[in-house]
C-alpha positions in Angstrom: 43.1 39.1 -37.1 45.2 36.0 -38.0 47.2 36.0 -41.2 45.1 34.3 -43.9 46.2 33.3 -47.4 44.0 31.3 -49.7 45.9 29.2 -52.2 45.5 29.8 -55.9 43.0 27.3 -57.2 43.1 28.4 -60.8 45.5 27.3 -63.6 48.9 28.9 -63.3 48.4 30.5 -66.7 45.6 32.7 -65.3 48.0 35.6 -64.8 49.3 35.3 -68.4 45.7 35.0 -69.7 44.6 38.1 -67.8 47.7 40.0 -68.9 47.1 39.2 -72.6 43.4 40.1 -72.4 44.2 43.4 -70.7 46.8 44.2 -73.3 44.4 43.2 -76.1 41.8 45.5 -74.7 44.3 48.3 -74.2 45.6 48.2 -77.8 42.3 47.5 -79.7 41.6 49.8 -82.6 38.4 51.3 -81.1 38.9 53.1 -77.8 37.1 51.7 -74.8 35.5 54.1 -72.5 34.7 51.7 -69.7 32.1 53.0 -67.2 31.2 56.1 -69.1 27.6 57.2 -69.0 26.5 58.1 -72.6 26.4 61.8 -73.4 23.2 63.4 -72.2 22.3 60.5 -69.9 23.9 61.6 -66.7 21.6 61.8 -63.7 21.9 64.1 -60.7 19.8 62.0 -58.5 19.5 58.2 -58.2 16.3 57.3 -60.2 16.7 53.5 -60.4 15.3 50.6 -58.5 18.0 48.5 -56.9 18.0 44.7 -56.7 19.1 43.7 -53.2 19.8 40.0 -53.8 22.1 38.1 -56.2 20.5 36.0 -58.9 22.3 33.5 -61.1 25.8 34.5 -59.9 28.7 32.3 -58.8 31.5 34.1 -57.1 34.8 32.2 -56.5 37.8 33.6 -54.6 40.8 32.4 -56.6 43.4 34.1 -54.4 43.5 36.3 -51.3 46.4 38.0 -49.6 46.3 39.4 -46.1 48.0 42.9 -46.4 48.5 43.3 -42.7 52.3 42.8 -43.0 52.5 46.0 -45.1 51.9 48.2 -42.1 49.3 49.5 -39.7 47.3 51.3 -42.4 46.8 47.9 -44.2 46.0 45.9 -41.1 43.1 43.5 -41.8 42.8 44.4 -45.5 42.7 41.6 -48.1 43.7 41.8 -51.7 41.5 39.4 -53.6 41.2 38.0 -57.1 37.7 36.6 -57.8 36.0 35.0 -60.8 32.3 35.8 -61.2 30.0 34.0 -63.6 26.7 35.7 -64.2 24.1 33.6 -66.0 21.7 35.1 -68.6 19.2 37.2 -66.6 21.6 37.0 -63.6 22.0 40.0 -61.3 24.9 41.3 -59.1 22.9 43.4 -56.5 23.3 47.0 -55.6 26.5 47.8 -53.9 29.0 50.7 -53.3 32.7 51.2 -53.7 33.5 54.1 -51.4 35.6 51.8 -49.2 36.3 48.9 -51.5 38.2 49.7 -54.8 38.0 47.1 -57.5 39.1 46.5 -61.1 36.8 44.3 -63.2 37.8 42.5 -66.5 35.0 41.1 -68.6 36.5 38.0 -70.4 33.4 36.3 -71.9 29.9 37.5 -72.8 28.8 41.0 -71.9 27.1 42.6 -68.9 25.2 45.8 -68.3 26.1 48.1 -65.4 23.4 50.4 -63.9 25.0 53.3 -62.0 23.2 55.7 -59.6 24.4 58.7 -61.7 23.3 57.4 -65.1 19.8 57.2 -66.6 20.6 54.2 -68.9 22.6 51.0 -68.6 26.3 50.9 -69.6 27.2 47.9 -71.7 30.5 46.1 -71.0 31.5 43.6 -73.7 34.3 41.0 -73.4 37.7 42.7 -73.2 36.3 45.7 -71.3 38.0 46.8 -68.1 36.4 49.1 -65.6 37.7 50.6 -62.4 35.4 50.9 -59.4 36.3 53.4 -56.7 35.0 56.5 -54.9 31.4 57.5 -54.7 30.3 54.7 -57.1 27.1 52.9 -56.4 25.7 50.4 -58.9 24.4 47.0 -59.9 24.9 44.6 -62.8 22.7 42.5 -65.0 23.5 40.0 -67.7 20.9 40.9 -70.4 22.6 38.5 -72.9 22.1 34.9 -73.9 25.4 33.5 -72.7 27.1 33.6 -69.3 29.2 36.7 -68.6 32.6 35.8 -67.0 34.3 38.5 -65.0 37.5 38.7 -63.0 37.5 41.1 -60.1 40.6 42.3 -58.2 39.7 44.2 -55.1 40.9 45.4 -51.7 38.5 44.2 -49.0 38.7 46.3 -45.8 38.5 44.6 -42.4 35.1 46.2 -41.5 33.4 44.9 -44.6 31.9 41.4 -44.7 33.4 39.0 -47.1 30.1 38.5 -49.0 31.9 38.2 -52.3 29.5 40.6 -54.1 31.2 42.9 -56.5 
């Protein structure tokens, strides 16, 4: 695979903004338990219906780095930073993270995550950060009245299509 780098198309202060938002979320008065299923709502089997197509979502790759130069184990892997805007009623379809770890920062609005191991949706307000890795399978929906803006940093393995969905 040829080395591929996509130039940053966002303002240079994006890293500073993300850093400040992350620090603000980390030092807020109330603790954030991102991605936690509420007590008593854990499911042992997947009981949800899963949307299979995106609705009302724009997904823009802001930057991508080919990690192949870091050694054979990283060959073909891409480290990406993406901006997702999910319109009210919009859906990020069902997907898994067993081979594609990601960190998601919600910067505007809020979005609800529906996990295969939880009976109810998990609300993620602006300032929330959630790690996605391992046996996680889920989908997202914007149940609010304003667009939800998220930044996603992930490692895309070579065998996975670059379909941009979380």
